[in-house]
C-alpha positions as protocol buffer text, in pm:
chain_id: "A"
residue {
  index: 1
  type: ALA
  ca { x: 960 y: 2939 z: 519 }
}
residue {
  index: 2
  type: LEU
  ca { x: 655 y: 2876 z: 739 }
}
residue {
  index: 3
  type: VAL
  ca { x: 626 y: 2519 z: 622 }
}
residue {
  index: 4
  type: ALA
  ca { x: 998 y: 2460 z: 676 }
}
residue {
  index: 5
  type: LEU
  ca { x: 975 y: 2605 z: 1026 }
}
residue {
  index: 6
  type: SER
  ca { x: 678 y: 2387 z: 1116 }
}
residue {
  index: 7
  type: ARG
  ca { x: 862 y: 2080 z: 986 }
}
residue {
  index: 8
  type: ALA
  ca { x: 1162 y: 2170 z: 1200 }
}
residue {
  index: 9
  type: HIS
  ca { x: 934 y: 2181 z: 1504 }
}
residue {
  index: 10
  type: LEU
  ca { x: 779 y: 1852 z: 1396 }
}
residue {
  index: 11
  type: ARG
  ca { x: 1119 y: 1683 z: 1371 }
}
residue {
  index: 12
  type: LEU
  ca { x: 1179 y: 1792 z: 1728 }
}
residue {
  index: 13
  type: LYS
  ca { x: 838 y: 1646 z: 1816 }
}
residue {
  index: 14
  type: ASP
  ca { x: 721 y: 1990 z: 1925 }
}
residue {
  index: 15
  type: ILE
  ca { x: 367 y: 1949 z: 1794 }
}
residue {
  index: 16
  type: LYS
  ca { x: 230 y: 2257 z: 1968 }
}
residue {
  index: 17
  type: SER
  ca { x: 489 y: 2493 z: 1820 }
}
residue {
  index: 18
  type: ALA
  ca { x: 447 y: 2340 z: 1475 }
}
residue {
  index: 19
  type: ALA
  ca { x: 70 y: 2382 z: 1491 }
}
residue {
  index: 20
  type: ARG
  ca { x: 93 y: 2735 z: 1635 }
}
residue {
  index: 21
  type: THR
  ca { x: 324 y: 2846 z: 1353 }
}
residue {
  index: 22
  type: LEU
  ca { x: 82 y: 2734 z: 1082 }
}
residue {
  index: 23
  type: GLU
  ca { x: -241 y: 2825 z: 1258 }
}
residue {
  index: 24
  type: SER
  ca { x: -112 y: 3180 z: 1315 }
}
residue {
  index: 25
  type: ALA
  ca { x: -29 y: 3207 z: 945 }
}
residue {
  index: 26
  type: VAL
  ca { x: -378 y: 3096 z: 846 }
}
residue {
  index: 27
  type: ALA
  ca { x: -538 y: 3332 z: 1098 }
}
residue {
  index: 28
  type: GLY
  ca { x: -326 y: 3613 z: 953 }
}
residue {
  index: 29
  type: GLY
  ca { x: -464 y: 3557 z: 605 }
}
residue {
  index: 30
  type: THR
  ca { x: -221 y: 3308 z: 451 }
}
residue {
  index: 31
  type: ASP
  ca { x: -415 y: 3105 z: 198 }
}
residue {
  index: 32
  type: ASP
  ca { x: -164 y: 2854 z: 62 }
}
residue {
  index: 33
  type: ALA
  ca { x: -225 y: 2485 z: -13 }
}
residue {
  index: 34
  type: ARG
  ca { x: 119 y: 2395 z: 118 }
}
residue {
  index: 35
  type: VAL
  ca { x: 42 y: 2551 z: 455 }
}
residue {
  index: 36
  type: TYR
  ca { x: -284 y: 2359 z: 489 }
}
residue {
  index: 37
  type: ALA
  ca { x: -113 y: 2034 z: 383 }
}
residue {
  index: 38
  type: ALA
  ca { x: 161 y: 2090 z: 639 }
}
residue {
  index: 39
  type: LEU
  ca { x: -103 y: 2165 z: 901 }
}
residue {
  index: 40
  type: ALA
  ca { x: -269 y: 1834 z: 820 }
}
residue {
  index: 41
  type: ASP
  ca { x: 66 y: 1662 z: 878 }
}
residue {
  index: 42
  type: VAL
  ca { x: 102 y: 1832 z: 1215 }
}
residue {
  index: 43
  type: TYR
  ca { x: -249 y: 1742 z: 1326 }
}
residue {
  index: 44
  type: GLU
  ca { x: -198 y: 1380 z: 1218 }
}
residue {
  index: 45
  type: ALA
  ca { x: 135 y: 1359 z: 1401 }
}
residue {
  index: 46
  type: GLY
  ca { x: -34 y: 1494 z: 1712 }
}
residue {
  index: 47
  type: GLY
  ca { x: -312 y: 1238 z: 1695 }
}
residue {
  index: 48
  type: TYR
  ca { x: -577 y: 1488 z: 1585 }
}
residue {
  index: 49
  type: VAL
  ca { x: -680 y: 1317 z: 1263 }
}
residue {
  index: 50
  type: GLU
  ca { x: -1027 y: 1471 z: 1284 }
}
residue {
  index: 51
  type: ASN
  ca { x: -858 y: 1810 z: 1239 }
}
residue {
  index: 52
  type: ALA
  ca { x: -618 y: 1685 z: 972 }
}
residue {
  index: 53
  type: ILE
  ca { x: -904 y: 1591 z: 739 }
}
residue {
  index: 54
  type: PRO
  ca { x: -1050 y: 1943 z: 693 }
}
residue {
  index: 55
  type: ALA
  ca { x: -698 y: 2086 z: 667 }
}
residue {
  index: 56
  type: MET
  ca { x: -618 y: 1851 z: 381 }
}
residue {
  index: 57
  type: ARG
  ca { x: -954 y: 1930 z: 223 }
}
residue {
  index: 58
  type: HIS
  ca { x: -854 y: 2297 z: 223 }
}
residue {
  index: 59
  type: ALA
  ca { x: -522 y: 2204 z: 62 }
}
residue {
  index: 60
  type: ILE
  ca { x: -702 y: 2018 z: -217 }
}
residue {
  index: 61
  type: ALA
  ca { x: -941 y: 2306 z: -274 }
}
residue {
  index: 62
  type: ARG
  ca { x: -644 y: 2538 z: -332 }
}
residue {
  index: 63
  type: ASP
  ca { x: -438 y: 2293 z: -538 }
}
residue {
  index: 64
  type: PRO
  ca { x: -676 y: 2035 z: -692 }
}
residue {
  index: 65
  type: ARG
  ca { x: -411 y: 1911 z: -939 }
}
residue {
  index: 66
  type: ASN
  ca { x: -186 y: 1782 z: -662 }
}
residue {
  index: 67
  type: GLU
  ca { x: -235 y: 1404 z: -669 }
}
residue {
  index: 68
  type: LEU
  ca { x: -38 y: 1360 z: -346 }
}
residue {
  index: 69
  type: TYR
  ca { x: -295 y: 1567 z: -158 }
}
residue {
  index: 70
  type: HIS
  ca { x: -576 y: 1345 z: -287 }
}
residue {
  index: 71
  type: ALA
  ca { x: -391 y: 1029 z: -182 }
}
residue {
  index: 72
  type: ARG
  ca { x: -318 y: 1166 z: 163 }
}
residue {
  index: 73
  type: TYR
  ca { x: -680 y: 1275 z: 205 }
}
residue {
  index: 74
  type: GLY
  ca { x: -794 y: 922 z: 124 }
}
residue {
  index: 75
  type: MET
  ca { x: -554 y: 771 z: 376 }
}
residue {
  index: 76
  type: LEU
  ca { x: -670 y: 1012 z: 646 }
}
residue {
  index: 77
  type: LEU
  ca { x: -1026 y: 891 z: 587 }
}
residue {
  index: 78
  type: VAL
  ca { x: -906 y: 531 z: 620 }
}
residue {
  index: 79
  type: ASP
  ca { x: -731 y: 622 z: 945 }
}
residue {
  index: 80
  type: THR
  ca { x: -1060 y: 752 z: 1085 }
}
residue {
  index: 81
  type: LYS
  ca { x: -1233 y: 423 z: 1001 }
}
residue {
  index: 82
  type: ALA
  ca { x: -1415 y: 568 z: 701 }
}
residue {
  index: 83
  type: PRO
  ca { x: -1286 y: 349 z: 415 }
}
residue {
  index: 84
  type: ALA
  ca { x: -1611 y: 378 z: 219 }
}
residue {
  index: 85
  type: ALA
  ca { x: -1574 y: 756 z: 205 }
}
residue {
  index: 86
  type: ALA
  ca { x: -1207 y: 713 z: 112 }
}
residue {
  index: 87
  type: ILE
  ca { x: -1301 y: 485 z: -178 }
}
residue {
  index: 88
  type: ILE
  ca { x: -1543 y: 746 z: -314 }
}
residue {
  index: 89
  type: ARG
  ca { x: -1288 y: 1029 z: -292 }
}
residue {
  index: 90
  type: LEU
  ca { x: -1004 y: 824 z: -437 }
}
residue {
  index: 91
  type: GLU
  ca { x: -1214 y: 699 z: -728 }
}
residue {
  index: 92
  type: GLU
  ca { x: -1305 y: 1060 z: -803 }
}
residue {
  index: 93
  type: ALA
  ca { x: -936 y: 1155 z: -796 }
}
residue {
  index: 94
  type: LEU
  ca { x: -846 y: 868 z: -1027 }
}
residue {
  index: 95
  type: LYS
  ca { x: -1077 y: 1011 z: -1292 }
}
residue {
  index: 96
  type: GLU
  ca { x: -836 y: 1305 z: -1300 }
}
residue {
  index: 97
  type: PHE
  ca { x: -517 y: 1103 z: -1247 }
}
residue {
  index: 98
  type: PRO
  ca { x: -581 y: 755 z: -1395 }
}
residue {
  index: 99
  type: ARG
  ca { x: -209 y: 676 z: -1418 }
}
residue {
  index: 100
  type: SER
  ca { x: -122 y: 762 z: -1059 }
}
residue {
  index: 101
  type: ALA
  ca { x: 31 y: 455 z: -891 }
}
residue {
  index: 102
  type: ARG
  ca { x: 7 y: 640 z: -559 }
}
residue {
  index: 103
  type: LEU
  ca { x: -369 y: 683 z: -591 }
}
residue {
  index: 104
  type: TRP
  ca { x: -424 y: 322 z: -700 }
}
residue {
  index: 105
  type: LEU
  ca { x: -225 y: 208 z: -396 }
}
residue {
  index: 106
  type: ALA
  ca { x: -432 y: 429 z: -165 }
}
residue {
  index: 107
  type: LEU
  ca { x: -754 y: 301 z: -324 }
}
residue {
  index: 108
  type: GLY
  ca { x: -641 y: -58 z: -270 }
}
residue {
  index: 109
  type: ILE
  ca { x: -569 y: 10 z: 97 }
}
residue {
  index: 110
  type: ALA
  ca { x: -913 y: 168 z: 140 }
}
residue {
  index: 111
  type: GLN
  ca { x: -1081 y: -127 z: -33 }
}
residue {
  index: 112
  type: LEU
  ca { x: -886 y: -375 z: 179 }
}
residue {
  index: 113
  type: ASN
  ca { x: -1001 y: -194 z: 495 }
}
residue {
  index: 114
  type: HIS
  ca { x: -1358 y: -205 z: 365 }
}
residue {
  index: 115
  type: GLY
  ca { x: -1343 y: -582 z: 312 }
}
residue {
  index: 116
  type: LYS
  ca { x: -1337 y: -560 z: -68 }
}
residue {
  index: 117
  type: ASN
  ca { x: -1040 y: -792 z: -118 }
}
residue {
  index: 118
  type: ASP
  ca { x: -1093 y: -861 z: -488 }
}
residue {
  index: 119
  type: ASP
  ca { x: -1120 y: -491 z: -567 }
}
residue {
  index: 120
  type: ALA
  ca { x: -813 y: -425 z: -353 }
}
residue {
  index: 121
  type: ARG
  ca { x: -615 y: -690 z: -539 }
}
residue {
  index: 122
  type: ALA
  ca { x: -703 y: -531 z: -872 }
}
residue {
  index: 123
  type: SER
  ca { x: -600 y: -187 z: -745 }
}
residue {
  index: 124
  type: PHE
  ca { x: -265 y: -314 z: -614 }
}
residue {
  index: 125
  type: VAL
  ca { x: -200 y: -492 z: -945 }
}
residue {
  index: 126
  type: ARG
  ca { x: -276 y: -169 z: -1130 }
}
residue {
  index: 127
  type: ALA
  ca { x: -41 y: 25 z: -901 }
}
residue {
  index: 128
  type: LEU
  ca { x: 235 y: -225 z: -979 }
}
residue {
  index: 129
  type: GLU
  ca { x: 167 y: -200 z: -1351 }
}
residue {
  index: 130
  type: LEU
  ca { x: 223 y: 175 z: -1327 }
}
residue {
  index: 131
  type: ASP
  ca { x: 513 y: 151 z: -1083 }
}
residue {
  index: 132
  type: PRO
  ca { x: 673 y: -197 z: -1080 }
}
residue {
  index: 133
  type: LYS
  ca { x: 913 y: -86 z: -804 }
}
residue {
  index: 134
  type: SER
  ca { x: 636 y: 2 z: -559 }
}
residue {
  index: 135
  type: VAL
  ca { x: 731 y: -200 z: -252 }
}
residue {
  index: 136
  type: PRO
  ca { x: 412 y: -107 z: -57 }
}
residue {
  index: 137
  type: ALA
  ca { x: 188 y: -219 z: -346 }
}
residue {
  index: 138
  type: LEU
  ca { x: 373 y: -550 z: -369 }
}
residue {
  index: 139
  type: ALA
  ca { x: 352 y: -603 z: 7 }
}
residue {
  index: 140
  type: TYR
  ca { x: -22 y: -527 z: 18 }
}
residue {
  index: 141
  type: LEU
  ca { x: -83 y: -751 z: -282 }
}
residue {
  index: 142
  type: GLY
  ca { x: 90 y: -1035 z: -98 }
}
residue {
  index: 143
  type: THR
  ca { x: -138 y: -972 z: 200 }
}
residue {
  index: 144
  type: VAL
  ca { x: -449 y: -998 z: -16 }
}
residue {
  index: 145
  type: LEU
  ca { x: -330 y: -1312 z: -191 }
}
residue {
  index: 146
  type: ALA
  ca { x: -251 y: -1482 z: 140 }
}
residue {
  index: 147
  type: THR
  ca { x: -616 y: -1512 z: 242 }
}
residue {
  index: 148
  type: ARG
  ca { x: -741 y: -1868 z: 276 }
}
residue {
  index: 149
  type: GLU
  ca { x: -1026 y: -1827 z: 28 }
}
residue {
  index: 150
  type: ASN
  ca { x: -768 y: -1779 z: -248 }
}
residue {
  index: 151
  type: VAL
  ca { x: -595 y: -2118 z: -215 }
}
residue {
  index: 152
  type: GLN
  ca { x: -438 y: -2235 z: -543 }
}
residue {
  index: 153
  type: ARG
  ca { x: -248 y: -2544 z: -654 }
}
residue {
  index: 154
  type: ALA
  ca { x: 97 y: -2446 z: -785 }
}
residue {
  index: 155
  type: THR
  ca { x: 356 y: -2640 z: -979 }
}
residue {
  index: 156
  type: GLY
  ca { x: 731 y: -2593 z: -946 }
}
residue {
  index: 157
  type: THR
  ca { x: 1067 y: -2719 z: -1061 }
}
residue {
  index: 158
  type: ALA
  ca { x: 1257 y: -2817 z: -747 }
}
residue {
  index: 159
  type: ALA
  ca { x: 1631 y: -2864 z: -704 }
}
residue {
  index: 160
  type: TYR
  ca { x: 1623 y: -3143 z: -445 }
}
residue {
  index: 161
  type: ASN
  ca { x: 1270 y: -3280 z: -435 }
}
residue {
  index: 162
  type: GLY
  ca { x: 1084 y: -3454 z: -712 }
}
residue {
  index: 163
  type: PRO
  ca { x: 1026 y: -3590 z: -957 }
}
residue {
  index: 164
  type: ASN
  ca { x: 950 y: -3259 z: -1121 }
}
residue {
  index: 165
  type: PRO
  ca { x: 717 y: -3088 z: -1154 }
}
residue {
  index: 166
  type: VAL
  ca { x: 621 y: -3087 z: -788 }
}
residue {
  index: 167
  type: GLU
  ca { x: 295 y: -2949 z: -652 }
}
residue {
  index: 168
  type: PHE
  ca { x: 228 y: -2732 z: -347 }
}
residue {
  index: 169
  type: GLY
  ca { x: -22 y: -2475 z: -225 }
}
residue {
  index: 170
  type: THR
  ca { x: -3 y: -2103 z: -297 }
}
residue {
  index: 171
  type: SER
  ca { x: -243 y: -1812 z: -270 }
}
residue {
  index: 172
  type: GLY
  ca { x: -385 y: -1613 z: -558 }
}
residue {
  index: 173
  type: VAL
  ca { x: -672 y: -1500 z: -775 }
}
residue {
  index: 174
  type: ASN
  ca { x: -714 y: -1393 z: -1137 }
}
residue {
  index: 175
  type: GLY
  ca { x: -354 y: -1395 z: -1251 }
}
residue {
  index: 176
  type: SER
  ca { x: -176 y: -1283 z: -933 }
}
residue {
  index: 177
  type: PHE
  ca { x: -10 y: -1543 z: -714 }
}
residue {
  index: 178
  type: ALA
  ca { x: 196 y: -1534 z: -395 }
}
residue {
  index: 179
  type: MET
  ca { x: 430 y: -1795 z: -248 }
}
residue {
  index: 180
  type: THR
  ca { x: 221 y: -1836 z: 65 }
}
residue {
  index: 181
  type: THR
  ca { x: 88 y: -2183 z: 140 }
}
residue {
  index: 182
  type: PRO
  ca { x: -239 y: -2173 z: 339 }
}
residue {
  index: 183
  type: PHE
  ca { x: -201 y: -2546 z: 405 }
}
residue {
  index: 184
  type: VAL
  ca { x: 76 y: -2491 z: 663 }
}
residue {
  index: 185
  type: GLY
  ca { x: -24 y: -2197 z: 878 }
}
residue {
  index: 186
  type: ASN
  ca { x: 4 y: -1945 z: 594 }
}
residue {
  index: 187
  type: GLN
  ca { x: 378 y: -2012 z: 564 }
}
residue {
  index: 188
  type: SER
  ca { x: 533 y: -1763 z: 321 }
}
residue {
  index: 189
  type: CYS
  ca { x: 855 y: -1770 z: 123 }
}
residue {
  index: 190
  type: GLN
  ca { x: 1022 y: -1431 z: 107 }
}
residue {
  index: 191
  type: ASP
  ca { x: 1320 y: -1267 z: -57 }
}
residue {
  index: 192
  type: PHE
  ca { x: 1562 y: -1201 z: 229 }
}
residue {
  index: 193
  type: ALA
  ca { x: 1696 y: -894 z: 46 }
}
residue {
  index: 194
  type: THR
  ca { x: 1358 y: -720 z: 44 }
}
residue {
  index: 195
  type: GLY
  ca { x: 1153 y: -903 z: 307 }
}
residue {
  index: 196
  type: LEU
  ca { x: 872 y: -943 z: 52 }
}
residue {
  index: 197
  type: THR
  ca { x: 683 y: -1258 z: -37 }
}
residue {
  index: 198
  type: PHE
  ca { x: 754 y: -1379 z: -389 }
}
residue {
  index: 199
  type: THR
  ca { x: 464 y: -1271 z: -611 }
}
residue {
  index: 200
  type: LYS
  ca { x: 405 y: -1301 z: -985 }
}
residue {
  index: 201
  type: ALA
  ca { x: 143 y: -1343 z: -1259 }
}
residue {
  index: 202
  type: THR
  ca { x: 184 y: -1719 z: -1317 }
}
residue {
  index: 203
  type: ASN
  ca { x: 155 y: -2004 z: -1068 }
}
residue {
  index: 204
  type: THR
  ca { x: 459 y: -2192 z: -1194 }
}
residue {
  index: 205
  type: TRP
  ca { x: 777 y: -2151 z: -989 }
}
residue {
  index: 206
  type: GLY
  ca { x: 1148 y: -2233 z: -989 }
}
residue {
  index: 207
  type: ASN
  ca { x: 1398 y: -2348 z: -1251 }
}
residue {
  index: 208
  type: GLY
  ca { x: 1569 y: -2644 z: -1080 }
}
residue {
  index: 209
  type: ASP
  ca { x: 1879 y: -2445 z: -985 }
}
residue {
  index: 210
  type: GLY
  ca { x: 1947 y: -2476 z: -611 }
}
residue {
  index: 211
  type: ARG
  ca { x: 2115 y: -2134 z: -613 }
}
residue {
  index: 212
  type: ASP
  ca { x: 1795 y: -1969 z: -732 }
}
residue {
  index: 213
  type: LYS
  ca { x: 1586 y: -1809 z: -454 }
}
residue {
  index: 214
  type: GLU
  ca { x: 1253 y: -1902 z: -607 }
}
residue {
  index: 215
  type: THR
  ca { x: 1366 y: -2264 z: -658 }
}
residue {
  index: 216
  type: ALA
  ca { x: 1474 y: -2284 z: -295 }
}
residue {
  index: 217
  type: CYS
  ca { x: 1122 y: -2177 z: -202 }
}
residue {
  index: 218
  type: VAL
  ca { x: 975 y: -2451 z: -420 }
}
residue {
  index: 219
  type: ASP
  ca { x: 1172 y: -2711 z: -224 }
}
residue {
  index: 220
  type: ALA
  ca { x: 1075 y: -2552 z: 108 }
}
residue {
  index: 221
  type: LEU
  ca { x: 702 y: -2527 z: 39 }
}
residue {
  index: 222
  type: PHE
  ca { x: 685 y: -2873 z: -119 }
}
residue {
  index: 223
  type: ALA
  ca { x: 852 y: -3026 z: 186 }
}
residue {
  index: 224
  type: ALA
  ca { x: 645 y: -2827 z: 438 }
}
């Protein structure tokens, strides 16, 4: 009930009332992981991330098997410009939850913020292996692959250009490729339905059918 009440205050953007509700409960002896996690949410929403971190740490101490708490703790560390610390904590959590797509995603974000692009790519790929429908993991992977140092030469089967196969630039490393051509201002080809850059494990694209989205991108990037 306390958590629900604080969330109601939070939805109304009444940060003070939300915090007061939970802080009073803690001061009165309530020792519940859910209360501390909710308090972390309130502090973060209010811009007090430095207070959210210890609150989430208390939540983890009381419910160490909650993988969501570990992921949120890592992201709070990233938000306070401490990605190295986040990497350490998330790697520790992954020893307990090696098949958590959420934790692999959080680790990738921390690594990306720490400048470890190759490690981040591997983490995002692992997150997608565990949860192929993870839109954030796919989006972050596309971001990593779009860096200029990962320029690759792709081949494709176009519908209107040719002769096939045609060649054009993409981005990618070690078996993960994105339809972003660094040769033309990092121009990307995206699925309009999802807003995500086309990404896959091989650097061969299209099937020659002009109605196919990927084939349309082959023509566009070849002509760019």
